[in-house]
C-alpha positions, 0 to 999 in steps of 0.5 A: 477559414476551412484551410486554417481549421484543417491545419490546426486539426492536422497539427494536433494529430501530428502532436498526438502521434509524436507523443504516442510514438515517443511513449511507444519507443521509450521502452520495450518490456522484454528485459529488466532495465538498469538504473542508467537505462531507466533514466534514459527511458524517463528522459525520452518520456519526458520529452513528450508534450505535457510531460516533465521530468523532475529530479527530486534527489540524488542517491548516496551512490550518485544516481538520480531519483526522478519523478515523471509528471504527466499533465503539466498543462493541467491546473487545479486538478487532483493528482495521483502519485505512483511509487515503485520498487522502494526497496530496490530488490523488486525490479518487476515493479520498476518495469510496471511503473514504466509500463504504467507511464506508457499506458497513460501517454498512449491514451488521454482517457485517464489524463484529462482531469487528473495529473500523474506523478510516476516514480519508477526507481527511488532506490537506484543504489539497491536496484543495481544489485540485480545487474551486478556480477554477484547478486545478493538481493540487497535492499539498502542504498550506499548511505554510509552506516557503521552497523557494528559500531566499530572503528571501520565502516562497510568492512564486513559484507557477504562473500561469494564463497562458491563462485556462482555469482549468488549470495545464498546461505552457509550452514555450519555444523555446531553443537549450539546450532538451532537448525536441522536438515528438514525431514521432508526435503534435504534442501531445506533447513528447519528450526529444531523443535525441542518439544519434539525431542529435536536438537539443533545441529547447524548454525545458518549464516549469510554466505561469507567470512568474518572480514573484520575478525570481530566474531560476527559474519556479514554484519557490516556490508556496503551501505546502507539504508533501505529506502522502503522502510524509512518513512515516519509511520511506525519507523522501525528504528531498531531494524537494520537498514532503517537508519537513525531517523525517518528521512535521513537518506536523501531519497526519502527526504526528497520524496516527502518534500516533493509530495508535501509541496503538492497538496493536490495529491489525492491518491497514492499507488505503490508497486512492490511486495504488498497488495492492498488491492487484493488484501485490505490493510491489516490491523491488530497492531497493539500500542496505538489509539483504539478509536472504537473503545474510547475511555473518557478520563474522569476529569472530563467526565465530570466537566461534561457530564459523561458516564466514565464507566462506559467506552465509546466509539469516536462517532459517539464521543463527537456527538457527546462533545457537540452538545458542549461546544459553541454553536457552529464549531465543528468537532472532528476526530483530530480534535477529540484525539488531541483533547483526550490524548489518545495517541497515534493511530496504528490500525486502519479505520473501520470506515476506510476498510469498507471501501478497501474491502469493496474494491478488493472483492471487485479486483478479485472478480476482475482478475477472475474475468481475465483468467488470471491465476490468483492461487499464489502465495499471499502477498507480504504485509506492508512493512513498518516504515513503508511508503504505502503505510505512510501515505495512508496514515500520515497523508490521509489519502487512499493508499493502494499497493500492488505486487505484480507477481507472487509464486504460484501455490502447488496444487495438491491432488485431493485424496480419494477419500477426501470429501472436504468442501473448499472455502469457495464452496462454503462461502456461498452457503447460508448458515442453515445450509452450512449447519445441515452439513453435519459435524463430520463434514464441517470437521473435514472442512476445517481440517482440510483448510488448516483452521486453528484448533479453536475452530471446531465443528461444535463451536462453529455450529453454535455460532451459525445457529446464534447468528453471530457469524455467517459462512461468508464471514467465517471464511473471510476470517479464516483467509486472514488468519496465518495458516498453521503448517501441517506436520511432517510436510514442507511449508506451503511457501517452501513447496511453492518455491521449490516447485517454481524453481524446478518448473521455470528455472530447471532447479536453478532457483535453489542452489544445491548445498556444496562443501567449501573451505572456510577460513574460520570454520573449515568445511562448510556447506553453501546453498539455499534459495537464489536471490530474486527467485520469489519476486522476479519472474523471467523477463518474458512475463513482464508484458503480460503481468503488467497488461492484465493487472495495471489497468485496475489502477486506472480503474481506481483513479475513476473512483476519486471524490468528485464535488459539485454544488448540487442545489441551493435553497433560499428562504425569505424570512422577512425583513430582508433576512434570508436563510441560505442552504447549499447542498454539496455533493460528492459524486465519487466512490471514495469519501473525502477525506478518508476516516484516517484523514479526518483523524489527522486533519489531512489533506486540506479541507474543502471550504465553501466561500461566499462572496457578495453584498451580504451581512452574515447573521449566522455562519461564516464567509469561509465555511469548512465543509468537513467530511462528505461520504462517497456518493453523499450530499452535505447541507450547509446553511447561513442566515444572511441579510441582503437587499436583492444581491448576487452572491458567488458560492465557491467550493474551494479546494487545494486538492480538487477543481474549484466549483463556482455557482452564482446565486441570486438573493431576493430576486 
């Protein structure tokens, strides 16, 4: 017996060791991998136990789009989907996804009760550009699109005029030009400011020639559709690279089909250029439903006796409608939005921003503890039609994104006479302490941090004294606002990119302007920032960037909702009638569903199912639980008639593990 047990233990250890070695040997992170190499790595990883490789689509260029499933032996558990490099021009995020897969395979801690789907390269056609002889930085696949509407297709792309293997810019002297050479740095082109008496001297194009002789330049290159902006939410139908409709290209359709076929996906991560981990999703979009200021149409006001002169929040409208519907009928945000015709939601829900902001603050502290430099350029906002926005708005699940690299800001030396406080200093002050600084110091602080003109010392002091805002809230608003550029200085971004180019690439990140002969314009100058400068550091940094930041995504996976039937209460009402109360607890740090999920009835609801020899007098055998907040408990109740019966209560879910509890009625 002991010998048999020893053999079983030895076999298990060997299987674990083989899986671990397969994961470790799958890839080394000292280079960027081509689409072909990525597929080879995925096949190696897919040969490990409890792992499966799915091909979900084939790109227009004939390359497979694959998803690695980790946890094939797990049933009835939530899953997390990780998508990377959807635009195809951020090779670092592909490496991050592969690195993340290896982290999961090297440790069972995060794969015991959660299934993972990893998609490292959904846009292989565009990803090939980084490995080509001439790099353009393109984000479009090889889907055939006639961009200029003529009789030819893909006939007018960029051309490498100076033969350096990089497609940059081309400046052409023209009396109708809108650009001038920057007064602050001759390498940079600025738009002429007529208000300052400036007149444009140059037109600026992408480097190339008018191949089809239609008077336009590089307007119809090879391909294509940008996989990263072709999802249904806020689909940018007028933007080049979006295609005609969401899901037109096979990669996007395959991704959506794969996810919709797996309703247990409870969270989505995106590795790319936005960073919801650091900066919560931004609102401010116009044209969508405003769920915090809802006007009730007059006909419904008369019908339900509601004051139509007021505006209401969604929660207030739900309470108003609850009094009007039959007992036991649940009034949801989705029902209200449909009934009142409120339209699509285009801004994040305030309730969801609570957990986004909480996790953002925790992530900043995590990076600080790791001594990771966060003084970098701001991450890009999520683009319309992006995967991360679709996951939040349409799937209704928590959607977190991360950019593994942004260019460091230039640290400017403070002038000797400059005594302005930093945002971090002010954030720690109380309102009284801030006011006590006086107008001069407050003005210096606002000026040093590029505060908008409406933020003047006198006005800010009044807001502090009235209690309308705290220093922490003010700093938070200032950080969210776009910073006006200082006059007579390069933009913060240009300063950072030029400095980074000099330090890391000996200046090669900016191609110096060079005169070349052009068939149409005669003499032109070619130069500008090199493709991939902003997003793709040297390969030697891949390992360290991934090792520090990606564990945060593992930590987020522990925040998933976690349900149990916490308690039950059975009250004997006499005559064989009982009142049954069941308490459903969410022990996780995220609500279920999100507020956006409530808004659009996604994902699938929790249902409390009763099974036994009972007669229901009030309530249902299958009762939707509705929303349950993070670390909250919800009570459900029934009135039943029974004669000493065992009842099975099952918390049923398409997303989470079912919970079963036996109850004894009348025993």
